C-alpha positions, 0 to 999 in steps of 0.5 A: 131845666126851664130851658130844656122844658121850653125846648121840648114844649116848643117842639110840641107847639111847632107840630100841633098848633094851628096858626090861630093857636100861635096868635092867641096862646099865652104860652108864646109869651112865656117862650119869648121870655125864656128866649130873652133870658137865654140871650141875656146869658149869652146862650144860643136860642135853640132853633125850635124856639126860634121856629115857634116865635117865627110862626107866632109872628107870621100869625100876627102876634108881636113877638121878638128877640132882642 
């Protein structure tokens, strides 16, 4: 359930967030944690979650997947 909610939330962020939002939002940290959990379970991280993390990194926020 957490993974599905994170995927839906990520879709909303990609559409509605500005660059400064990606840099400053605490939600990005939670999305990165969920992505790390998915990878730890050998599950594919959905492209929309990767897109959020990419946009956050481009905005200057230090995020990454293992």
